[in-house]
N, C-alpha and C positions, 0 to 999 in steps of 0.2 A: 591641777593646772593644765596638764597635757589634755586631759579629758574635756575640759572647758574649751580649750583651743580647737579641738576636733569638732565639737558641736558648733562653735562659731563658724568654722570653715565650711562645715556641711550646710549650715543655714545660708551662708553667703553664696555657695554654689547653687542651692535651690532657688534663691531669689534671682540670681543671674539667669538660670535656665527658664524660669517662669517669665521673666522680662523678654528673653529672646523669643520664646514661643509666642508671646503676645504680639511682638513686633512682626514676626513672620506671618501670623494670621492676618494682621491688618494689611500686609503687603500683597495679599492674594488679588490677582486681577479679577475685576468684575466684568461680566459680559458687556460688550460695547453696545450702546443703544443711542441712536441719534436723538431720540426723544421718547416720550411716553405715548406717542401717537399709535393708535391701533387701527388697522385696516382690515376690512372684510374683502376677500377676493372670491368672486364668483366666476368660475370657469365653465364654459359651455363648449362641448365638442360635438359638432354636427356632421352628419353624413349627407352629402348632397348628390342627388341622382337626377339627371336631365333638368337641372335648374331648380329642383324642389328638394326641400329638406325632408328626408325620409326617416331620420333617426337623430336624436339629440340626447346627450348625457351631461348632467350638471354635477359640479364638484365645488365645494366651498371650504374656506378656511379663514381663520382670524390670525393676524400677525402683527407684532410690534414692528415699527420701523427699524430696519437694520437686522432683523432676525430672520432665520430660515425656517421654512415649513415644508412638510412632505405629506403627500397623500398616496397610499398604496392600496389598490383594490385588484382582486383577481383570484386566480386559482393556481394550484400547483399541480402540474400534469406529469404523471409518471412516464418515463421513457426507459425501455429496456436497453441496456448497453452491454455488449459482450465483454467478458473479461479476457485477459491475456490467454491465448490458446484457443479462444472461441467456443469452448465447450460449455461454459456456464455464463449466465447473464445476471446483471445486477440492475437495480433501479436507480436512475437519477431523476431529479425533479426539475421541471422547467417552469418558471414563473410566467404566467399568461395573464394579461390584464392591462391596467393603467397605472403608471407611476408619474407623479407630478412633484417636482421640487420647485419652490419659489422663494423669492426674497424681495421685500420692499426695500430698495436701497436707500431712498430718501425722498422727501417731498420736493416737488418743483412747482412752478406757477400752475395752479389749478389742477394738479395731478401728482403722479408719483413715478419715479424711475423704478421699473419692475424687471426682475430677472425671472424667467420661466424656463423650465426644462420638462418636456413631456416625452414619455416613452410608452407607446401603445402597442400591444401585441395580441394576436389572435391566431387560432388554428384555422387554416384555409379549409373550406368545406370540400369534401371529396366530390369530384365531378362525375357525371354519368359516364359510364364505360371506363372509368379509372379504377384500377385495382391496386389500391395503395397497400403495400405491406412494408412494415418497418416504421421508421421515424415519420412523424407528421410534418406537413409543410407549415411553417410559422410565418405569418405576415407581421411586419413591424414598421411603425411610423415613429420617427423621432423628430423633435423640434427643440431647439435651444436658442432663446432670443433674449435680448435686452431691449425693452421698450419704454417709451414715455407714454403713460396711460392717463387720460383725463379722468377726473373723479366722476363717478355716477353716470358714466356713459359706456355702453357696451362697445368694446374696441376689438377689431380683428387683429390678432397678433401673429397669425400664420395660416397658411393654407397649403394643402398638398393633394396632388392627384393620387388616386388609388393605383397601386401597381398592377393589379390584375383585372381592371375594369374601367368603366368610363366615369366613375364617380369621383368625388372630391371630399376631403375632410377640411372643415374650417375650425379654427381654434380661436375662441373669443374670451375676453375677460372683462369684468366690471369691477372696478376698485371703488370702495366706499369707505370714507373715514368714519370710524365708529366713535373715537374719542381722541 
């Protein structure tokens, strides 16, 4: 009799635990999506010198509305760093290149609300008569914007003058609804 009672109790506990786990799994939050809309984002970063485009780089990604995307391109550059006491050195790595973070917030009349963050970095070229020893000079351009971008129309989302020259960088995007 006691043995049967123990089995019934164990089965009851097992059923209770299984039901609890089932409810807990159903309650997991799902990623928020405004819709099933998918957008292709085509970014073009242009270098302008004396009013003429001398260089352009293109980057593309596909995103669901409400989701975040990232593009990372570049190199890891080793930099010698002296240890405490200065007698030995170790290597640290510096990321050089282009980082783009973006998010299609939601659709608006004939366009989308778009968040874009761009971080571009490069090593400045050594100038004639410059004797660089030690750490390199790193040039960096950052842009972080919220824009309303019309669909299928290239749109200027930012522009910046070069720090060490007379040139300019233009940041453009074209948003296309895929589905």
